[in-house]
C-alpha positions as CSV (number, residue, x, y, z in Angstrom):
1,V,-28.0,3.3,4.4
2,A,-28.6,3.9,7.9
3,P,-26.3,2.1,10.6
4,T,-29.0,0.9,12.4
5,L,-30.4,-0.9,9.3
6,H,-29.8,-4.6,10.4
7,P,-26.4,-5.5,10.0
8,E,-27.0,-8.8,8.0
9,Y,-29.1,-6.7,5.3
10,R,-26.3,-4.1,5.0
11,A,-24.0,-7.0,4.0
12,T,-26.4,-8.6,1.7
13,L,-26.8,-5.4,0.1
14,R,-22.9,-5.3,-0.5
15,T,-22.8,-8.8,-2.0
16,Y,-25.5,-8.0,-4.1
17,L,-24.1,-4.6,-5.5
18,E,-20.5,-6.0,-5.6
19,G,-19.2,-5.1,-9.0
20,Q,-22.0,-2.7,-9.8
21,D,-21.4,1.2,-10.3
22,V,-22.9,1.5,-6.9
23,K,-21.7,3.4,-3.9
24,I,-23.1,2.1,-0.9
25,V,-22.6,5.2,1.9
26,G,-23.9,6.0,5.5
27,D,-22.9,3.2,7.8
28,E,-19.2,3.9,7.9
29,D,-19.5,5.9,11.5
30,L,-21.9,3.4,13.4
31,K,-22.5,6.2,16.1
32,L,-23.7,8.8,13.7
33,P,-27.5,9.7,13.7
34,L,-29.3,9.7,10.7
35,D,-29.6,13.4,10.5
36,A,-26.1,14.0,10.4
37,I,-25.9,10.9,7.5
38,L,-28.0,12.7,5.6
39,K,-26.0,16.1,5.9
40,K,-23.1,14.6,5.0
41,H,-24.2,12.1,2.3
42,L,-27.4,13.3,0.5
43,D,-27.1,14.9,-2.8
44,D,-28.5,15.0,-6.3
45,K,-26.5,11.7,-6.9
46,T,-28.1,10.0,-4.1
47,A,-30.6,7.1,-5.7
48,G,-32.0,5.9,-2.5
49,V,-32.0,6.4,1.4
50,I,-32.8,2.8,3.3
51,V,-33.6,2.9,6.8
52,Q,-35.2,0.3,9.3
53,N,-38.3,1.3,11.4
54,P,-38.3,0.3,13.8
55,D,-34.7,-0.3,13.8
56,F,-32.2,-2.8,14.5
57,L,-31.9,-1.2,18.3
58,G,-35.8,-1.2,18.4
59,A,-36.3,2.5,18.3
60,Y,-39.0,3.9,16.4
61,H,-38.8,7.2,14.5
62,D,-40.8,9.8,13.3
63,L,-39.7,9.9,9.8
64,K,-41.9,12.3,7.7
65,S,-39.1,15.2,7.8
66,T,-36.5,12.8,6.8
67,A,-38.9,11.3,3.7
68,D,-39.5,15.1,2.6
69,R,-35.8,15.6,2.8
70,V,-35.0,12.6,0.6
71,H,-37.7,13.5,-2.2
72,A,-36.1,17.2,-2.4
73,A,-32.7,15.7,-3.1
74,G,-34.3,13.3,-6.2
75,A,-34.2,10.1,-4.2
76,L,-36.0,7.3,-3.1
77,F,-37.0,6.5,0.4
78,I,-37.2,2.8,1.2
79,V,-38.3,1.6,4.6
80,N,-37.7,-1.7,6.0
81,A,-40.9,-1.9,8.7
82,Y,-41.7,-5.0,11.3
83,P,-45.1,-6.2,10.0
84,I,-46.7,-6.7,13.4
85,S,-45.6,-3.1,14.5
86,L,-48.0,-1.9,11.6
87,G,-51.0,-2.7,13.8
88,L,-50.2,0.1,16.0
89,F,-47.8,2.4,14.2
90,R,-48.7,4.4,11.0
91,A,-47.9,2.5,8.0
92,P,-44.4,4.0,5.8
93,G,-46.5,5.0,3.2
94,E,-48.3,7.4,5.0
95,Y,-45.0,9.3,6.2
96,G,-43.7,9.4,2.3
97,A,-42.1,5.9,2.0
98,D,-41.7,5.0,-2.0
99,V,-40.8,1.4,-1.4
100,V,-41.6,-0.8,1.7
101,V,-40.1,-4.2,2.6
102,G,-39.9,-6.3,5.6
103,E,-39.5,-9.9,7.0
104,G,-42.9,-11.8,7.0
105,Q,-41.9,-14.7,9.3
106,S,-43.8,-13.0,12.2
107,L,-47.1,-13.4,10.3
108,G,-48.2,-16.9,11.0
109,N,-44.9,-18.6,10.1
110,A,-42.8,-20.6,12.8
111,I,-39.3,-20.2,13.5
112,A,-37.4,-22.9,11.4
113,F,-33.5,-22.5,12.0
114,G,-33.5,-19.6,9.6
115,G,-36.4,-20.3,7.2
116,P,-38.0,-20.9,4.7
117,Y,-39.6,-17.5,5.3
118,L,-41.4,-14.8,3.2
119,G,-40.3,-11.5,2.1
120,I,-42.8,-8.3,2.0
121,F,-42.2,-6.0,-1.0
122,A,-44.8,-3.3,-1.9
123,T,-44.2,0.1,-3.7
124,K,-46.3,3.4,-4.8
125,E,-48.3,2.5,-8.1
126,K,-46.3,4.1,-10.3
127,Y,-43.2,1.9,-9.4
128,I,-45.1,-1.4,-9.8
129,R,-44.3,-2.1,-13.2
130,R,-40.3,-1.8,-12.5
131,M,-40.8,-4.5,-9.4
132,A,-39.0,-7.9,-9.5
133,G,-40.8,-11.5,-9.6
134,R,-44.3,-12.5,-11.0
135,L,-47.1,-10.4,-9.7
136,V,-50.3,-12.4,-8.8
137,G,-53.7,-10.3,-8.9
138,Q,-57.5,-10.6,-8.3
139,T,-60.0,-10.9,-10.8
140,V,-63.2,-12.1,-12.0
141,D,-63.9,-15.0,-14.4
142,T,-66.5,-15.3,-17.1
143,K,-68.9,-16.5,-14.7
144,G,-68.1,-13.5,-12.2
145,R,-66.2,-15.6,-9.7
146,R,-63.3,-14.3,-7.7
147,G,-60.3,-15.7,-9.0
148,F,-56.3,-14.9,-9.2
149,T,-54.1,-15.0,-11.7
150,L,-50.8,-13.5,-13.0
151,T,-50.8,-9.8,-14.2
152,L,-48.7,-7.2,-15.5
153,Q,-47.2,-10.0,-17.8
154,A,-45.5,-7.6,-19.9
155,R,-42.6,-7.1,-17.3
156,E,-41.9,-11.0,-17.7
157,Q,-39.0,-13.2,-19.2
158,H,-41.4,-14.6,-21.7
159,I,-42.4,-11.3,-23.2
160,R,-39.4,-9.0,-22.6
161,R,-36.9,-11.6,-22.7
162,E,-33.7,-10.3,-21.4
163,K,-35.0,-6.8,-20.3
164,A,-37.3,-8.6,-17.7
165,T,-37.7,-8.0,-14.1
166,S,-39.3,-11.2,-13.0
167,N,-36.7,-13.6,-13.7
168,I,-35.3,-12.5,-10.2
169,C,-37.7,-14.6,-7.7
170,T,-38.1,-17.5,-5.6
171,N,-41.3,-19.3,-4.9
172,Q,-42.3,-18.6,-1.3
173,A,-46.2,-19.1,-1.9
174,L,-46.8,-21.5,1.2
175,N,-45.4,-19.1,3.3
176,A,-47.4,-16.2,2.0
177,L,-50.4,-18.2,2.1
178,A,-49.7,-19.1,6.0
179,A,-49.4,-15.2,6.3
180,C,-52.7,-14.9,4.6
181,V,-54.4,-17.5,6.8
182,Y,-53.0,-16.0,9.8
183,L,-53.9,-12.4,8.9
184,S,-57.9,-13.3,7.8
185,T,-58.1,-15.3,11.1
186,L,-56.8,-12.4,13.1
187,G,-58.7,-9.5,11.3
188,K,-58.2,-6.1,12.0
189,S,-59.1,-6.0,15.5
190,G,-56.9,-9.1,16.2
191,F,-53.9,-7.7,14.4
192,K,-54.2,-4.4,16.6
193,Q,-54.6,-6.5,19.6
194,V,-51.3,-8.7,18.6
195,A,-49.4,-5.3,18.4
196,E,-50.5,-3.8,21.5
197,L,-49.8,-7.4,23.3
198,C,-46.3,-6.7,22.0
199,Y,-45.9,-3.1,22.8
200,H,-47.2,-3.0,26.4
201,K,-45.4,-6.3,27.6
202,A,-42.2,-5.1,26.2
203,H,-42.6,-1.7,27.8
204,Y,-43.1,-3.6,31.4
205,A,-40.1,-6.0,30.8
206,A,-38.0,-2.5,30.2
207,K,-39.4,-0.6,33.3
208,K,-38.7,-3.7,35.1
209,I,-35.0,-4.3,34.0
210,N,-34.2,-0.7,34.1
211,A,-35.0,-0.7,37.8
212,L,-32.4,-3.6,38.5
213,P,-29.4,-2.2,40.4
214,G,-26.8,-1.8,37.1
215,Y,-29.1,-2.0,34.2
216,R,-30.2,0.6,32.0
217,V,-32.9,1.0,29.3
218,D,-33.8,4.5,27.9
219,L,-37.3,4.5,28.7
220,K,-37.3,8.1,26.8
221,K,-36.9,6.7,23.3
222,E,-40.0,5.4,21.7
223,F,-39.5,1.7,20.6
224,F,-42.2,-1.3,20.0
225,N,-41.3,-4.6,21.2
226,E,-37.4,-4.3,21.3
227,F,-35.0,-2.3,23.2
228,V,-31.5,-2.1,23.9
229,V,-30.2,-3.2,27.7
230,E,-27.0,-1.8,29.0
231,C,-25.5,-4.3,31.4
232,P,-23.3,-4.3,34.4
233,A,-21.4,-7.3,33.2
234,P,-20.3,-8.8,29.9
235,V,-23.3,-10.0,28.1
236,S,-21.8,-13.4,27.4
237,K,-21.6,-14.0,31.0
238,I,-25.5,-12.6,31.7
239,N,-26.7,-15.1,28.7
240,A,-24.8,-18.1,30.4
241,A,-26.8,-17.2,33.5
242,L,-30.2,-17.2,32.0
243,E,-29.5,-20.0,29.8
244,S,-29.0,-22.1,33.1
245,R,-32.3,-21.2,33.7
246,K,-33.7,-22.1,30.3
247,I,-33.9,-18.6,29.1
248,I,-32.8,-17.1,26.0
249,G,-30.8,-13.9,26.6
250,G,-30.2,-11.0,24.5
251,Y,-28.3,-10.5,21.4
252,D,-25.2,-9.0,22.2
253,L,-24.9,-5.9,20.2
254,S,-21.1,-5.3,20.8
255,R,-20.8,-7.7,17.9
256,D,-22.2,-5.7,15.2
257,Y,-21.5,-2.2,17.2
258,P,-18.4,-2.3,19.1
259,H,-18.9,0.9,20.7
260,M,-21.8,-0.5,22.8
261,K,-19.9,-2.5,25.1
262,N,-22.1,-4.8,27.4
263,A,-25.2,-3.8,25.5
264,M,-27.9,-6.5,24.6
265,L,-31.0,-6.4,22.5
266,V,-34.0,-7.6,24.3
267,A,-37.4,-8.6,22.3
268,V,-40.7,-9.3,23.7
269,T,-43.6,-10.5,21.8
270,E,-47.2,-11.4,22.6
271,M,-45.9,-14.8,23.4
272,N,-44.4,-14.2,26.3
273,A,-46.6,-14.5,29.8
274,K,-46.3,-12.0,32.5
275,E,-44.8,-14.9,34.8
276,Q,-41.9,-15.4,31.8
277,I,-41.1,-11.8,32.0
278,D,-41.3,-11.8,35.6
279,Q,-38.6,-14.6,35.6
280,L,-36.3,-13.0,33.3
281,V,-36.2,-9.9,35.7
282,K,-35.4,-12.2,38.4
283,T,-32.8,-14.0,36.8
284,L,-31.0,-10.8,35.7
285,A,-31.0,-9.6,39.0
286,E,-29.6,-12.6,40.6
287,A,-27.0,-13.0,37.8
288,T,-25.4,-9.6,39.2
289,S,-26.0,-9.9,42.6
290,S,-24.1,-13.1,43.2
291,K,-21.0,-11.5,41.2
292,R,-21.6,-8.5,43.6
293,K,-21.4,-10.8,46.6
294,A,-18.2,-12.4,45.2
295,K,-16.5,-9.0,45.2
296,S,-17.5,-8.1,48.7
297,R,-16.0,-11.0,49.9
298,K,-12.8,-10.3,48.4
């Protein structure tokens, strides 16, 4: 498991596998890069390698060579992807992913205090009969009309009983319907445009913040719409200053990555106007300039 997989995903994974004969490795050292982790842990006993792309810190990676290494060891390559980024970046299947998962909230589902949302789960065709949950497929009825029906039902509990895989599921059909409406409304060109807006607005914000005294953003790293900002003061104090201007600040990364002191994760989407980004940059500058003035008076 890559240490840049969402910390809550890693915690959930450990909860599900508690008591099972499965060992989770890779995120013991949060500072270790993925190549070093694979060199240390990847062998013929490895069942799968899980990465996030773009990762929790916002960075986007070319993972083709990683997928090849994982497959050479006989393991599955699992990618957690941000769906909006796929309007601009390569689909994980194109660089070798066997399983792709993701959070579908960004596809037309409103922020609602943590849910309900929908999960995205896709596999190579050869693994489809091992998927959990019920599968709905498109078909044609006796009158030639398009319809949808449960498919591959030989996997399900009313046929396979205790050997079924479909008894591990919840019903997020309403959220999935909202996502379908959102995607069909946008179309291919609209979906790409949303991705481009996220990308360009985030890079505009990153460049502006990096130009501020005391702040640093690694602009050499490829990212989509999230990036790490190294701050000249504790994130809690900076966020307090932002909150006073009714701006939600970045996520304090030291909560999950202790070595990333005074670093926050900033997200910019198509919903953020240029004026809002400029106001964020202005407030960040004011938050630290007042502190420098106070020190100079002392």
